[in-house]
Each structure stands twice: as C-alpha cells, then as structure tokens.
All heavy atoms as TSV, in Angstrom:
chain	resi	resn	atom	element	x	y	z
A	1	MET	N	N	87.414	92.098	88.935
A	1	MET	CA	C	88.560	91.738	89.718
A	1	MET	C	C	89.735	92.691	89.366
A	1	MET	O	O	89.996	93.010	88.173
A	1	MET	CB	C	88.967	90.341	89.296
A	1	MET	CG	C	90.248	89.930	89.899
A	1	MET	SD	S	90.702	88.188	89.483
A	1	MET	CE	C	90.641	87.445	91.026
A	2	PRO	N	N	90.171	93.390	90.437
A	2	PRO	CA	C	91.247	94.383	90.182
A	2	PRO	C	C	92.514	93.616	89.694
A	2	PRO	O	O	92.814	92.623	89.927
A	2	PRO	CB	C	91.548	94.865	91.647
A	2	PRO	CG	C	90.628	94.246	92.503
A	2	PRO	CD	C	89.883	93.227	91.781
A	3	ILE	N	N	93.202	94.461	88.906
A	3	ILE	CA	C	94.498	94.020	88.321
A	3	ILE	C	C	95.576	94.164	89.357
A	3	ILE	O	O	95.663	95.263	89.893
A	3	ILE	CB	C	94.837	94.831	87.016
A	3	ILE	CG1	C	93.775	94.581	85.908
A	3	ILE	CG2	C	96.226	94.452	86.550
A	3	ILE	CD1	C	93.989	95.363	84.669
A	4	GLN	N	N	96.405	93.186	89.519
A	4	GLN	CA	C	97.420	93.079	90.595
A	4	GLN	C	C	98.664	93.494	89.805
A	4	GLN	O	O	99.110	92.776	88.840
A	4	GLN	CB	C	97.530	91.922	91.206
A	4	GLN	CG	C	98.617	91.703	92.275
A	4	GLN	CD	C	98.328	92.549	93.595
A	4	GLN	OE1	O	97.094	92.766	93.839
A	4	GLN	NE2	N	99.243	93.041	94.173
A	5	SER	N	N	99.327	94.633	90.259
A	5	SER	CA	C	100.536	95.017	89.652
A	5	SER	C	C	101.804	94.228	90.255
A	5	SER	O	O	101.731	93.919	91.370
A	5	SER	CB	C	100.721	96.499	89.818
A	5	SER	OG	O	101.985	96.942	89.341
A	6	LYS	N	N	102.826	94.019	89.457
A	6	LYS	CA	C	103.973	93.424	89.959
A	6	LYS	C	C	104.826	94.506	90.636
A	6	LYS	O	O	105.838	94.180	91.294
A	6	LYS	CB	C	104.786	92.664	88.892
A	6	LYS	CG	C	105.354	93.485	87.818
A	6	LYS	CD	C	106.001	92.672	86.879
A	6	LYS	CE	C	106.591	93.368	85.619
A	6	LYS	NZ	N	107.326	92.553	84.642
A	7	TYR	N	N	104.454	95.708	90.538
A	7	TYR	CA	C	105.200	96.955	91.132
A	7	TYR	C	C	104.403	97.390	92.371
A	7	TYR	O	O	103.230	97.474	92.354
A	7	TYR	CB	C	105.406	98.011	90.120
A	7	TYR	CG	C	106.077	97.484	88.883
A	7	TYR	CD1	C	105.282	97.363	87.647
A	7	TYR	CD2	C	107.423	97.298	88.754
A	7	TYR	CE1	C	105.955	96.907	86.567
A	7	TYR	CE2	C	108.112	96.713	87.647
A	7	TYR	CZ	C	107.313	96.596	86.648
A	7	TYR	OH	O	107.846	96.048	85.425
A	8	SER	N	N	105.222	97.724	93.448
A	8	SER	CA	C	104.482	98.296	94.554
A	8	SER	C	C	104.123	99.720	94.368
A	8	SER	O	O	104.636	100.403	93.379
A	8	SER	CB	C	105.529	98.239	95.744
A	8	SER	OG	O	106.489	99.198	95.576
A	9	ASN	N	N	103.183	100.224	95.146
A	9	ASN	CA	C	102.701	101.598	94.963
A	9	ASN	C	C	103.851	102.503	95.210
A	9	ASN	O	O	104.013	103.564	94.640
A	9	ASN	CB	C	101.572	101.862	96.087
A	9	ASN	CG	C	100.345	101.310	95.526
A	9	ASN	OD1	O	100.030	101.028	94.381
A	9	ASN	ND2	N	99.340	101.069	96.525
A	10	GLU	N	N	104.804	102.149	96.203
A	10	GLU	CA	C	105.891	102.959	96.537
A	10	GLU	C	C	106.900	103.061	95.279
A	10	GLU	O	O	107.328	104.284	95.030
A	10	GLU	CB	C	106.651	102.424	97.760
A	10	GLU	CG	C	105.926	102.482	98.998
A	10	GLU	CD	C	104.858	101.366	99.196
A	10	GLU	OE1	O	104.926	100.380	98.569
A	10	GLU	OE2	O	103.995	101.588	100.017
A	11	GLU	N	N	107.150	102.094	94.549
A	11	GLU	CA	C	107.928	102.132	93.377
A	11	GLU	C	C	107.303	102.962	92.199
A	11	GLU	O	O	108.047	103.903	91.645
A	11	GLU	CB	C	108.108	100.675	92.721
A	11	GLU	CG	C	108.995	99.828	93.511
A	11	GLU	CD	C	108.994	98.366	92.886
A	11	GLU	OE1	O	108.000	97.759	92.927
A	11	GLU	OE2	O	110.058	98.022	92.506
A	12	PHE	N	N	105.958	102.824	92.043
A	12	PHE	CA	C	105.328	103.582	91.022
A	12	PHE	C	C	105.332	104.990	91.458
A	12	PHE	O	O	105.616	105.837	90.590
A	12	PHE	CB	C	103.889	103.023	90.984
A	12	PHE	CG	C	103.000	103.690	90.005
A	12	PHE	CD1	C	103.172	103.581	88.678
A	12	PHE	CD2	C	102.078	104.777	90.368
A	12	PHE	CE1	C	102.363	104.300	87.765
A	12	PHE	CE2	C	101.385	105.556	89.527
A	12	PHE	CZ	C	101.459	105.338	88.318
A	13	GLU	N	N	104.899	105.410	92.705
A	13	GLU	CA	C	104.885	106.736	93.077
A	13	GLU	C	C	106.191	107.368	92.993
A	13	GLU	O	O	106.313	108.520	92.550
A	13	GLU	CB	C	104.239	106.902	94.487
A	13	GLU	CG	C	102.787	106.495	94.577
A	13	GLU	CD	C	101.802	107.335	93.694
A	13	GLU	OE1	O	102.065	108.478	93.593
A	13	GLU	OE2	O	100.833	106.809	93.333
A	14	ALA	N	N	107.260	106.842	93.379
A	14	ALA	CA	C	108.624	107.371	93.357
A	14	ALA	C	C	109.088	107.728	91.977
A	14	ALA	O	O	109.653	108.751	91.687
A	14	ALA	CB	C	109.574	106.435	94.046
A	15	LEU	N	N	108.846	106.768	91.064
A	15	LEU	CA	C	109.240	106.888	89.647
A	15	LEU	C	C	108.370	108.142	89.031
A	15	LEU	O	O	108.913	108.967	88.316
A	15	LEU	CB	C	109.059	105.797	88.827
A	15	LEU	CG	C	109.535	105.749	87.458
A	15	LEU	CD1	C	110.930	106.321	87.322
A	15	LEU	CD2	C	109.445	104.404	86.734
A	16	MET	N	N	106.919	107.990	89.268
A	16	MET	CA	C	106.215	109.125	88.790
A	16	MET	C	C	106.579	110.495	89.300
A	16	MET	O	O	106.704	111.564	88.511
A	16	MET	CB	C	104.820	108.909	89.046
A	16	MET	CG	C	103.747	109.767	88.283
A	16	MET	SD	S	102.026	109.265	88.456
A	16	MET	CE	C	101.642	109.590	90.164
A	17	GLN	N	N	106.934	110.496	90.578
A	17	GLN	CA	C	107.295	111.826	91.208
A	17	GLN	C	C	108.687	112.196	90.406
A	17	GLN	O	O	108.915	113.596	90.259
A	17	GLN	CB	C	107.677	111.644	92.671
A	17	GLN	CG	C	107.951	112.924	93.409
A	17	GLN	CD	C	106.874	113.907	93.327
A	17	GLN	OE1	O	105.576	113.642	93.205
A	17	GLN	NE2	N	107.183	115.242	93.377
A	18	ASP	N	N	109.482	111.361	90.285
A	18	ASP	CA	C	110.865	111.723	89.573
A	18	ASP	C	C	110.590	112.388	88.083
A	18	ASP	O	O	111.200	113.222	87.708
A	18	ASP	CB	C	111.779	110.605	89.366
A	18	ASP	CG	C	112.399	110.066	90.715
A	18	ASP	OD1	O	112.354	110.955	91.636
A	18	ASP	OD2	O	113.001	109.009	90.744
A	19	VAL	N	N	109.584	111.768	87.427
A	19	VAL	CA	C	109.223	112.281	86.098
A	19	VAL	C	C	108.717	113.656	86.186
A	19	VAL	O	O	109.138	114.639	85.507
A	19	VAL	CB	C	108.248	111.252	85.423
A	19	VAL	CG1	C	107.685	111.931	84.123
A	19	VAL	CG2	C	108.915	110.004	85.067
A	20	PHE	N	N	107.738	113.878	87.152
A	20	PHE	CA	C	107.207	115.221	87.453
A	20	PHE	C	C	108.245	116.184	87.737
A	20	PHE	O	O	108.208	117.313	87.263
A	20	PHE	CB	C	106.085	115.155	88.441
A	20	PHE	CG	C	104.713	114.678	87.906
A	20	PHE	CD1	C	104.096	113.554	88.545
A	20	PHE	CD2	C	104.124	115.260	86.917
A	20	PHE	CE1	C	102.940	113.148	88.157
A	20	PHE	CE2	C	102.805	114.862	86.425
A	20	PHE	CZ	C	102.441	113.804	87.021
A	21	ILE	N	N	109.147	115.836	88.582
A	21	ILE	CA	C	110.219	116.733	89.039
A	21	ILE	C	C	111.166	117.169	87.826
A	21	ILE	O	O	111.387	118.277	87.624
A	21	ILE	CB	C	111.141	116.145	90.052
A	21	ILE	CG1	C	110.379	116.068	91.387
A	21	ILE	CG2	C	112.454	116.833	90.368
A	21	ILE	CD1	C	111.001	115.144	92.543
A	22	ALA	N	N	111.433	116.165	86.932
A	22	ALA	CA	C	112.318	116.473	85.802
A	22	ALA	C	C	111.510	117.465	84.837
A	22	ALA	O	O	112.028	118.472	84.259
A	22	ALA	CB	C	112.614	115.214	85.005
A	23	LEU	N	N	110.243	117.200	84.533
A	23	LEU	CA	C	109.480	118.201	83.773
A	23	LEU	C	C	109.313	119.542	84.461
A	23	LEU	O	O	109.491	120.595	83.722
A	23	LEU	CB	C	108.034	117.593	83.589
A	23	LEU	CG	C	107.953	116.376	82.860
A	23	LEU	CD1	C	106.479	115.796	82.820
A	23	LEU	CD2	C	108.403	116.615	81.310
A	24	GLU	N	N	109.120	119.633	85.708
A	24	GLU	CA	C	109.013	120.903	86.447
A	24	GLU	C	C	110.444	121.553	86.338
A	24	GLU	O	O	110.480	122.811	86.186
A	24	GLU	CB	C	108.591	120.772	87.796
A	24	GLU	CG	C	107.148	120.462	87.995
A	24	GLU	CD	C	106.708	120.078	89.380
A	24	GLU	OE1	O	107.463	120.085	90.263
A	24	GLU	OE2	O	105.456	119.766	89.554
A	25	LYS	N	N	111.489	120.888	86.712
A	25	LYS	CA	C	112.808	121.396	86.663
A	25	LYS	C	C	113.176	122.059	85.271
A	25	LYS	O	O	113.859	123.147	85.252
A	25	LYS	CB	C	113.799	120.355	86.914
A	25	LYS	CG	C	115.336	120.756	86.862
A	25	LYS	CD	C	116.284	119.530	87.004
A	25	LYS	CE	C	117.553	119.922	86.707
A	25	LYS	NZ	N	118.512	118.705	86.482
A	26	ASN	N	N	112.686	121.570	84.217
A	26	ASN	CA	C	112.883	122.155	82.971
A	26	ASN	C	C	111.812	123.132	82.466
A	26	ASN	O	O	111.904	123.399	81.306
A	26	ASN	CB	C	113.080	121.019	81.994
A	26	ASN	CG	C	114.393	120.337	82.211
A	26	ASN	OD1	O	115.570	120.778	81.770
A	26	ASN	ND2	N	114.332	119.138	82.838
A	27	HIS	N	N	110.858	123.444	83.330
A	27	HIS	CA	C	109.806	124.342	83.078
A	27	HIS	C	C	109.049	123.959	81.765
A	27	HIS	O	O	108.592	124.720	81.061
A	27	HIS	CB	C	110.402	125.672	82.927
A	27	HIS	CG	C	111.078	126.280	83.988
A	27	HIS	ND1	N	110.749	126.519	85.234
A	27	HIS	CD2	C	112.498	126.477	84.176
A	27	HIS	CE1	C	111.657	126.878	86.101
A	27	HIS	NE2	N	112.914	126.773	85.438
A	28	ALA	N	N	108.715	122.573	81.727
A	28	ALA	CA	C	108.024	122.162	80.589
A	28	ALA	C	C	106.623	122.469	80.712
A	28	ALA	O	O	105.973	122.018	81.717
A	28	ALA	CB	C	108.374	120.484	80.494
A	29	ASP	N	N	106.161	123.062	79.820
A	29	ASP	CA	C	104.521	123.339	79.829
A	29	ASP	C	C	103.847	122.175	79.315
A	29	ASP	O	O	104.524	121.105	78.947
A	29	ASP	CB	C	104.272	124.606	78.887
A	29	ASP	CG	C	104.473	124.487	77.368
A	29	ASP	OD1	O	104.978	123.317	77.024
A	29	ASP	OD2	O	104.353	125.434	76.680
A	30	ARG	N	N	102.640	122.237	79.190
A	30	ARG	CA	C	101.734	120.999	78.818
A	30	ARG	C	C	102.122	120.445	77.451
A	30	ARG	O	O	102.305	119.273	77.330
A	30	ARG	CB	C	100.325	121.472	78.732
A	30	ARG	CG	C	99.338	120.357	78.360
A	30	ARG	CD	C	98.012	120.839	77.834
A	30	ARG	NE	N	98.191	121.710	76.738
A	30	ARG	CZ	C	97.360	122.732	76.472
A	30	ARG	NH1	N	96.358	123.033	77.316
A	30	ARG	NH2	N	97.634	123.530	75.382
A	31	ASP	N	N	102.351	121.289	76.517
A	31	ASP	CA	C	102.534	120.752	75.174
A	31	ASP	C	C	103.978	120.051	75.054
A	31	ASP	O	O	104.090	118.960	74.561
A	31	ASP	CB	C	102.584	121.821	74.094
A	31	ASP	CG	C	101.139	122.462	73.951
A	31	ASP	OD1	O	100.143	121.747	74.265
A	31	ASP	OD2	O	101.024	123.582	73.434
A	32	LEU	N	N	104.918	120.685	75.699
A	32	LEU	CA	C	106.289	120.125	75.688
A	32	LEU	C	C	106.281	118.816	76.510
A	32	LEU	O	O	106.879	117.744	76.117
A	32	LEU	CB	C	107.355	121.135	76.292
A	32	LEU	CG	C	108.748	120.562	76.309
A	32	LEU	CD1	C	109.280	120.100	74.913
A	32	LEU	CD2	C	109.727	121.605	77.019
A	33	SER	N	N	105.651	118.777	77.677
A	33	SER	CA	C	105.496	117.531	78.474
A	33	SER	C	C	104.854	116.503	77.682
A	33	SER	O	O	105.446	115.297	77.760
A	33	SER	CB	C	104.646	117.911	79.838
A	33	SER	OG	O	105.376	118.763	80.572
A	34	ILE	N	N	103.897	116.810	76.995
A	34	ILE	CA	C	103.183	115.673	76.241
A	34	ILE	C	C	104.055	115.200	75.075
A	34	ILE	O	O	104.120	114.021	74.849
A	34	ILE	CB	C	101.743	116.158	75.708
A	34	ILE	CG1	C	100.789	116.377	76.983
A	34	ILE	CG2	C	101.218	115.206	74.575
A	34	ILE	CD1	C	99.480	117.043	76.512
A	35	MET	N	N	104.661	116.162	74.458
A	35	MET	CA	C	105.741	115.741	73.437
A	35	MET	C	C	106.768	114.791	73.882
A	35	MET	O	O	107.035	113.726	73.294
A	35	MET	CB	C	106.277	116.933	72.619
A	35	MET	CG	C	105.369	117.759	71.806
A	35	MET	SD	S	106.091	119.257	71.254
A	35	MET	CE	C	107.609	118.876	70.539
A	36	VAL	N	N	107.327	115.218	74.994
A	36	VAL	CA	C	108.520	114.427	75.616
A	36	VAL	C	C	108.038	113.059	75.974
A	36	VAL	O	O	108.584	112.011	75.660
A	36	VAL	CB	C	109.181	115.187	76.743
A	36	VAL	CG1	C	110.031	114.234	77.562
A	36	VAL	CG2	C	109.847	116.416	76.231
A	37	LEU	N	N	106.856	112.969	76.767
A	37	LEU	CA	C	106.312	111.717	77.224
A	37	LEU	C	C	105.910	110.875	76.077
A	37	LEU	O	O	106.132	109.671	76.057
A	37	LEU	CB	C	105.179	111.986	78.231
A	37	LEU	CG	C	105.568	112.597	79.538
A	37	LEU	CD1	C	104.297	112.971	80.263
A	37	LEU	CD2	C	106.491	111.849	80.400
A	38	GLY	N	N	105.314	111.414	75.035
A	38	GLY	CA	C	104.965	110.636	73.816
A	38	GLY	C	C	106.252	110.040	73.196
A	38	GLY	O	O	106.188	108.913	72.773
A	39	ASN	N	N	107.215	110.828	73.189
A	39	ASN	CA	C	108.503	110.226	72.531
A	39	ASN	C	C	109.144	109.164	73.345
A	39	ASN	O	O	109.594	108.148	72.860
A	39	ASN	CB	C	109.551	111.412	72.242
A	39	ASN	CG	C	109.204	112.076	70.949
A	39	ASN	OD1	O	108.494	111.667	70.038
A	39	ASN	ND2	N	109.710	113.422	70.967
A	40	VAL	N	N	109.145	109.383	74.617
A	40	VAL	CA	C	109.661	108.239	75.581
A	40	VAL	C	C	108.716	107.054	75.377
A	40	VAL	O	O	109.225	105.915	75.156
A	40	VAL	CB	C	109.601	108.797	77.014
A	40	VAL	CG1	C	109.644	107.616	77.946
A	40	VAL	CG2	C	110.507	109.919	77.346
A	41	LEU	N	N	107.413	107.218	75.323
A	41	LEU	CA	C	106.640	105.918	75.099
A	41	LEU	C	C	106.834	105.373	73.659
A	41	LEU	O	O	106.977	104.172	73.578
A	41	LEU	CB	C	105.077	106.397	75.072
A	41	LEU	CG	C	104.547	106.725	76.581
A	41	LEU	CD1	C	103.199	107.408	76.423
A	41	LEU	CD2	C	104.529	105.454	77.361
A	42	ALA	N	N	107.016	106.119	72.638
A	42	ALA	CA	C	107.293	105.478	71.421
A	42	ALA	C	C	108.579	104.946	71.365
A	42	ALA	O	O	108.838	103.708	70.811
A	42	ALA	CB	C	107.301	106.672	70.320
A	43	THR	N	N	109.631	105.294	72.049
A	43	THR	CA	C	110.920	104.704	72.235
A	43	THR	C	C	110.810	103.363	72.949
A	43	THR	O	O	111.312	102.402	72.526
A	43	THR	CB	C	111.947	105.585	72.860
A	43	THR	OG1	O	112.136	106.790	71.888
A	43	THR	CG2	C	113.249	105.036	73.009
A	44	ILE	N	N	110.094	103.365	74.003
A	44	ILE	CA	C	109.806	102.070	74.798
A	44	ILE	C	C	109.191	101.128	74.006
A	44	ILE	O	O	109.608	100.002	73.874
A	44	ILE	CB	C	109.106	102.410	76.134
A	44	ILE	CG1	C	109.954	103.205	76.991
A	44	ILE	CG2	C	108.611	101.170	76.797
A	44	ILE	CD1	C	109.258	103.861	78.332
A	45	PHE	N	N	108.067	101.442	73.275
A	45	PHE	CA	C	107.409	100.569	72.455
A	45	PHE	C	C	108.207	99.935	71.350
A	45	PHE	O	O	108.241	98.747	71.060
A	45	PHE	CB	C	106.078	101.227	71.903
A	45	PHE	CG	C	104.998	101.307	72.790
A	45	PHE	CD1	C	104.420	102.553	73.081
A	45	PHE	CD2	C	104.452	100.090	73.502
A	45	PHE	CE1	C	103.308	102.635	74.019
A	45	PHE	CE2	C	103.396	100.312	74.287
A	45	PHE	CZ	C	102.752	101.531	74.603
A	46	SER	N	N	108.934	100.806	70.783
A	46	SER	CA	C	109.891	100.449	69.626
A	46	SER	C	C	111.082	99.683	70.008
A	46	SER	O	O	111.413	98.544	69.353
A	46	SER	CB	C	110.370	101.685	68.833
A	46	SER	OG	O	109.480	102.431	68.322
A	47	ASN	N	N	111.584	99.870	71.192
A	47	ASN	CA	C	112.909	99.054	71.654
A	47	ASN	C	C	112.637	98.054	72.668
A	47	ASN	O	O	113.510	97.050	72.667
A	47	ASN	CB	C	113.795	100.093	72.328
A	47	ASN	CG	C	114.283	101.166	71.231
A	47	ASN	OD1	O	114.346	100.981	70.180
A	47	ASN	ND2	N	114.756	102.332	71.844
A	48	GLN	N	N	111.472	97.928	73.264
A	48	GLN	CA	C	111.258	96.936	74.250
A	48	GLN	C	C	109.993	96.041	74.049
A	48	GLN	O	O	109.801	95.153	74.837
A	48	GLN	CB	C	111.062	97.628	75.626
A	48	GLN	CG	C	112.397	98.389	76.097
A	48	GLN	CD	C	112.116	98.932	77.449
A	48	GLN	OE1	O	111.333	98.529	78.260
A	48	GLN	NE2	N	113.016	100.043	77.631
A	49	VAL	N	N	109.384	96.231	72.933
A	49	VAL	CA	C	108.161	95.473	72.719
A	49	VAL	C	C	108.443	94.769	71.249
A	49	VAL	O	O	108.797	95.559	70.266
A	49	VAL	CB	C	106.851	96.157	72.623
A	49	VAL	CG1	C	105.591	95.381	72.354
A	49	VAL	CG2	C	106.704	96.859	74.059
A	50	SER	N	N	108.131	93.566	71.152
A	50	SER	CA	C	108.512	92.860	69.864
A	50	SER	C	C	107.542	93.435	68.797
A	50	SER	O	O	106.371	93.813	69.086
A	50	SER	CB	C	108.205	91.333	69.968
A	50	SER	OG	O	106.866	91.074	70.293
A	51	ALA	N	N	107.914	93.354	67.534
A	51	ALA	CA	C	107.091	93.957	66.501
A	51	ALA	C	C	105.649	93.345	66.395
A	51	ALA	O	O	104.722	94.000	66.177
A	51	ALA	CB	C	107.767	93.706	65.113
A	52	GLU	N	N	105.557	91.961	66.659
A	52	GLU	CA	C	104.209	91.523	66.559
A	52	GLU	C	C	103.361	91.853	67.707
A	52	GLU	O	O	102.065	91.822	67.646
A	52	GLU	CB	C	104.243	89.904	66.485
A	52	GLU	CG	C	104.901	89.209	67.753
A	52	GLU	CD	C	106.405	89.052	67.617
A	52	GLU	OE1	O	107.074	89.625	66.579
A	52	GLU	OE2	O	107.002	88.368	68.309
A	53	ASN	N	N	103.827	92.274	68.880
A	53	ASN	CA	C	103.122	92.706	70.089
A	53	ASN	C	C	102.989	94.187	70.157
A	53	ASN	O	O	102.088	94.630	70.834
A	53	ASN	CB	C	103.657	92.112	71.353
A	53	ASN	CG	C	103.610	90.685	71.423
A	53	ASN	OD1	O	102.630	90.012	70.877
A	53	ASN	ND2	N	104.684	90.056	72.100
A	54	ARG	N	N	103.637	94.990	69.252
A	54	ARG	CA	C	103.665	96.398	69.526
A	54	ARG	C	C	102.326	97.044	69.261
A	54	ARG	O	O	101.779	97.795	70.118
A	54	ARG	CB	C	104.702	96.950	68.523
A	54	ARG	CG	C	105.110	98.415	68.902
A	54	ARG	CD	C	106.287	98.784	68.027
A	54	ARG	NE	N	107.404	98.049	68.256
A	54	ARG	CZ	C	108.335	97.601	67.505
A	54	ARG	NH1	N	108.140	97.803	66.137
A	54	ARG	NH2	N	109.277	96.783	67.746
A	55	MET	N	N	101.768	96.799	68.159
A	55	MET	CA	C	100.404	97.512	67.837
A	55	MET	C	C	99.330	97.072	68.705
A	55	MET	O	O	98.536	97.975	69.346
A	55	MET	CB	C	100.067	97.268	66.354
A	55	MET	CG	C	100.780	98.069	65.457
A	55	MET	SD	S	100.888	99.928	65.794
A	55	MET	CE	C	102.309	100.232	66.525
A	56	PRO	N	N	99.173	95.836	69.228
A	56	PRO	CA	C	98.077	95.463	70.186
A	56	PRO	C	C	98.513	96.191	71.488
A	56	PRO	O	O	97.465	96.570	72.162
A	56	PRO	CB	C	98.271	93.949	70.371
A	56	PRO	CG	C	98.710	93.511	69.120
A	56	PRO	CD	C	99.788	94.515	68.472
A	57	MET	N	N	99.660	96.276	71.938
A	57	MET	CA	C	100.024	96.888	73.130
A	57	MET	C	C	99.724	98.420	73.122
A	57	MET	O	O	99.227	99.074	73.993
A	57	MET	CB	C	101.428	96.524	73.594
A	57	MET	CG	C	101.844	97.141	75.060
A	57	MET	SD	S	103.456	96.647	75.504
A	57	MET	CE	C	103.220	95.052	76.043
A	58	VAL	N	N	100.139	99.059	71.954
A	58	VAL	CA	C	99.781	100.496	71.759
A	58	VAL	C	C	98.275	100.730	71.812
A	58	VAL	O	O	97.868	101.686	72.480
A	58	VAL	CB	C	100.462	101.028	70.449
A	58	VAL	CG1	C	99.922	102.346	70.124
A	58	VAL	CG2	C	101.929	100.933	70.634
A	59	ASP	N	N	97.575	99.886	71.145
A	59	ASP	CA	C	96.118	99.959	71.029
A	59	ASP	C	C	95.498	99.852	72.547
A	59	ASP	O	O	94.633	100.737	72.853
A	59	ASP	CB	C	95.357	98.964	70.179
A	59	ASP	CG	C	95.719	99.197	68.619
A	59	ASP	OD1	O	96.062	100.480	68.401
A	59	ASP	OD2	O	95.578	98.370	67.880
A	60	ASN	N	N	95.969	98.980	73.277
A	60	ASN	CA	C	95.470	98.856	74.677
A	60	ASN	C	C	95.948	99.832	75.501
A	60	ASN	O	O	95.144	100.439	76.241
A	60	ASN	CB	C	96.134	97.429	75.264
A	60	ASN	CG	C	95.490	97.048	76.513
A	60	ASN	OD1	O	94.145	97.141	76.594
A	60	ASN	ND2	N	96.331	96.794	77.429
A	61	PHE	N	N	97.228	100.338	75.342
A	61	PHE	CA	C	97.586	101.662	76.080
A	61	PHE	C	C	96.650	102.847	75.770
A	61	PHE	O	O	96.244	103.479	76.771
A	61	PHE	CB	C	99.000	102.013	75.788
A	61	PHE	CG	C	99.543	103.211	76.473
A	61	PHE	CD1	C	100.001	103.176	77.748
A	61	PHE	CD2	C	99.434	104.405	75.854
A	61	PHE	CE1	C	100.323	104.262	78.421
A	61	PHE	CE2	C	99.932	105.531	76.526
A	61	PHE	CZ	C	100.325	105.521	77.852
A	62	CYS	N	N	96.406	103.080	74.450
A	62	CYS	CA	C	95.661	104.130	74.123
A	62	CYS	C	C	94.130	104.031	74.710
A	62	CYS	O	O	93.591	105.045	75.119
A	62	CYS	CB	C	95.471	104.274	72.635
A	62	CYS	SG	S	97.178	104.884	71.897
A	63	ARG	N	N	93.670	102.735	74.685
A	63	ARG	CA	C	92.311	102.540	75.177
A	63	ARG	C	C	92.257	102.926	76.677
A	63	ARG	O	O	91.346	103.650	77.174
A	63	ARG	CB	C	91.911	101.093	74.918
A	63	ARG	CG	C	90.421	100.802	75.348
A	63	ARG	CD	C	90.191	99.367	75.233
A	63	ARG	NE	N	91.153	98.379	75.851
A	63	ARG	CZ	C	91.215	98.152	77.160
A	63	ARG	NH1	N	90.422	98.665	78.004
A	63	ARG	NH2	N	92.044	97.235	77.613
A	64	ILE	N	N	93.244	102.516	77.428
A	64	ILE	CA	C	93.289	102.788	78.833
A	64	ILE	C	C	93.599	104.247	79.135
A	64	ILE	O	O	92.907	104.852	79.925
A	64	ILE	CB	C	94.434	101.875	79.457
A	64	ILE	CG1	C	94.056	100.346	79.441
A	64	ILE	CG2	C	94.648	102.264	80.924
A	64	ILE	CD1	C	95.132	99.444	79.809
A	65	LEU	N	N	94.320	104.868	78.368
A	65	LEU	CA	C	94.573	106.313	78.485
A	65	LEU	C	C	93.373	107.070	78.223
A	65	LEU	O	O	92.884	107.989	79.023
A	65	LEU	CB	C	95.618	106.785	77.506
A	65	LEU	CG	C	96.018	108.293	77.515
A	65	LEU	CD1	C	96.529	108.756	78.893
A	65	LEU	CD2	C	96.886	108.649	76.408
A	66	LYS	N	N	92.497	106.674	77.209
A	66	LYS	CA	C	91.210	107.393	76.964
A	66	LYS	C	C	90.294	107.168	78.056
A	66	LYS	O	O	89.636	108.158	78.633
A	66	LYS	CB	C	90.594	106.852	75.649
A	66	LYS	CG	C	91.266	107.333	74.409
A	66	LYS	CD	C	90.649	106.738	73.208
A	66	LYS	CE	C	91.318	107.158	71.842
A	66	LYS	NZ	N	90.672	106.673	70.673
A	67	LYS	N	N	90.236	105.943	78.541
A	67	LYS	CA	C	89.412	105.683	79.638
A	67	LYS	C	C	89.703	106.437	80.982
A	67	LYS	O	O	88.928	106.858	81.654
A	67	LYS	CB	C	89.264	104.205	79.916
A	67	LYS	CG	C	88.277	103.765	80.881
A	67	LYS	CD	C	88.209	102.211	81.100
A	67	LYS	CE	C	87.336	101.844	82.110
A	67	LYS	NZ	N	87.139	100.395	82.310
A	68	SER	N	N	90.918	106.412	81.210
A	68	SER	CA	C	91.427	107.196	82.414
A	68	SER	C	C	91.292	108.684	82.420
A	68	SER	O	O	91.354	109.261	83.559
A	68	SER	CB	C	92.910	106.759	82.777
A	68	SER	OG	O	93.764	107.313	81.835
A	69	THR	N	N	91.177	109.312	81.303
A	69	THR	CA	C	91.072	110.762	81.114
A	69	THR	C	C	89.656	111.163	80.841
A	69	THR	O	O	89.401	112.365	80.618
A	69	THR	CB	C	91.983	111.312	80.074
A	69	THR	OG1	O	91.709	110.643	78.809
A	69	THR	CG2	C	93.479	110.922	80.464
A	70	GLN	N	N	88.694	110.262	80.866
A	70	GLN	CA	C	87.253	110.747	80.642
A	70	GLN	C	C	86.793	111.416	81.936
A	70	GLN	O	O	87.136	111.112	83.032
A	70	GLN	CB	C	86.462	109.488	80.377
A	70	GLN	CG	C	86.670	108.854	78.913
A	70	GLN	CD	C	85.792	107.511	78.845
A	70	GLN	OE1	O	85.333	106.980	79.737
A	70	GLN	NE2	N	85.605	107.304	77.609
A	71	SER	N	N	85.921	112.338	81.754
A	71	SER	CA	C	85.307	113.045	82.782
A	71	SER	C	C	84.277	112.071	83.462
A	71	SER	O	O	83.749	111.304	82.843
A	71	SER	CB	C	84.489	114.344	82.251
A	71	SER	OG	O	85.336	115.229	81.667
A	72	HIS	N	N	84.419	112.198	84.730
A	72	HIS	CA	C	83.432	111.428	85.569
A	72	HIS	C	C	82.125	112.090	85.993
A	72	HIS	O	O	81.994	113.202	86.189
A	72	HIS	CB	C	84.167	110.925	86.905
A	72	HIS	CG	C	85.376	110.088	86.599
A	72	HIS	ND1	N	86.604	110.441	87.109
A	72	HIS	CD2	C	85.392	109.015	85.878
A	72	HIS	CE1	C	87.439	109.420	86.616
A	72	HIS	NE2	N	86.819	108.591	85.934
C-alpha cells in the first residue's frame, strides 16, 4: 500500500526546487551540498523531534535514504 503524504506534489516539488536553486546560486559542489543538507537535517532532528523519538526517526530516515539511492 503506497504511503499517502499530507503534502501535495506541488508543495514538495516547489520546496525542493527552491533548495536546488539555493545550492546552485552559491555554486555548491557535491561535498558542500551534502555538508549543508546534513547540517540542516541535524538541526531539524535536534530542534523539532523529541529526544525519545529522535534516534528512531534518524534510523528510519537513513534506512529510506539508503534504499532510495541503491542502484536499480
């Protein structure tokens, strides 16, 4: 059963495009982009997820990231 997001595709795509534009505007290469996005994620997890839910959510995020980046 597919997961239903509470966000529309348009909302998601618009925000993702804004992030890409910011990285391109600053000529961020792969390493800098990954560092910046990693720090953004760490800040979100630290500031917006309760301590008891943080590690399970981080683990789940990492599992999904690994799965989404596997070669098909």
